[in-house]
C-alpha positions in Angstrom: -3.7 -4.7 26.0 -5.1 -4.3 22.6 -8.4 -3.6 20.9 -10.1 -5.5 18.1 -10.7 -3.7 15.3 -14.5 -4.3 13.9 -14.6 -6.2 9.9 -16.3 -2.6 8.7 -12.7 -0.9 10.1 -10.7 -3.1 8.8 -12.4 -3.5 5.2 -11.5 0.5 5.1 -7.6 0.0 6.3 -7.7 -2.2 3.6 -9.0 -0.2 0.9 -6.5 2.3 1.7 -3.8 -0.1 2.0 -4.8 -1.2 -1.6 -4.7 2.3 -2.7 -1.2 3.1 -0.9 -0.2 -0.1 -3.0 -1.4 1.1 -6.2 0.3 4.9 -5.4 3.6 3.4 -4.5 3.4 1.9 -7.9 2.7 5.0 -10.0 5.6 6.8 -7.4 7.5 3.7 -8.8 7.1 3.8 -12.7 7.8 8.1 -12.4 11.2 7.6 -10.3 9.0 9.9 -7.9 11.3 9.5 -4.5 9.1 11.6 -2.4 6.1 9.7 -3.7 7.8 6.2 -2.9 9.0 7.0 0.1 5.3 8.3 1.6 4.1 5.1 0.5 6.5 3.3 2.7 5.5 5.3 5.5 1.7 5.4 4.7 2.1 1.3 5.1 3.9 0.7 8.3 0.8 3.3 9.3 -1.4 1.0 8.0 0.7 -2.0 9.2 0.7 -1.2 12.7 -3.5 -0.7 12.7 -4.2 -4.0 11.4 -1.5 -5.3 14.2 -3.2 -3.5 17.0 -6.4 -4.1 16.0 -6.0 -8.0 17.4 -8.3 -9.0 14.6 -10.4 -11.9 15.1 -13.0 -12.4 12.1 -12.6 -11.8 8.0 -15.1 -12.6 6.1 -14.8 -12.7 2.9 -14.8 -8.9 1.4 -11.6 -8.7 3.6 -9.9 -12.2 2.5 -9.8 -10.4 -0.8 -9.3 -7.4 0.0 -5.6 -8.8 1.5 -4.9 -11.0 -1.0 -5.3 -8.2 -4.1 -3.0 -6.2 -1.8 -0.5 -9.3 -1.2 -0.5 -9.5 -5.1 0.0 -5.8 -6.1 2.4 -5.2 -2.8 4.3 -8.2 -4.4 4.8 -6.8 -8.0 6.1 -3.1 -6.7 8.6 -5.3 -5.0 9.7 -6.7 -8.1 9.7 -3.2 -9.3 11.6 -2.0 -6.5 14.2 -5.3 -6.9 14.1 -4.2 -11.4 15.4 -0.7 -10.4 17.9 -1.8 -7.5 19.3 -4.8 -10.6 19.1 -1.8 -13.1 21.0 1.0 -11.2 23.9 -1.4 -9.6 24.6 -3.0 -13.6 24.9 0.8 -14.5 26.9 1.7 -11.8 29.5 -1.5 -12.6 29.3 -0.5 -16.5 30.3 3.1 -15.6 33.4 2.1 -13.0 34.6 -1.5 -15.1 34.4 -3.2 -11.6 31.5 -4.8 -10.6 32.5 -5.4 -6.4 33.6 -1.5 -6.3 30.8 -0.6 -4.1 30.0 -3.6 -2.1 31.1 -4.3 0.9 33.5 -7.2 1.3 32.5 -11.0 2.0 34.3 -13.8 3.3 31.7 -15.5 2.1 30.5 -15.0 -1.8 27.2 -16.5 -1.3 26.4 -15.1 2.0 23.1 -13.5 0.6 21.5 -17.0 0.1 22.3 -18.0 4.1 20.0 -14.7 5.2 16.5 -15.4 3.2 17.6 -12.1 0.9 15.7 -11.9 -2.0 12.6 -13.4 -0.3 
């Protein structure tokens, strides 16, 4: 049986999430793998706190923090995708073959059906 987070606990958890997402952006910019992994772990823990809280009441401040966290997370996701695309392009340039490190698939558009890239 989960216990509800108080509005104050929720606000504090969301403030921590925003701080972690800001730290993650810095780690991504600096290609700091320890920082990136630390941020991932921290985000997981904070999501667990929020998820186990059974939140019933979200006030205006919480909504603002949620929106800020959502935007930061989206920007960080886009940065991660750009880094991955850059690495893929470099590997393709080095190998001269775009498919050398990809798993073989019967359908070249397999990811289009899985929802990848959202």
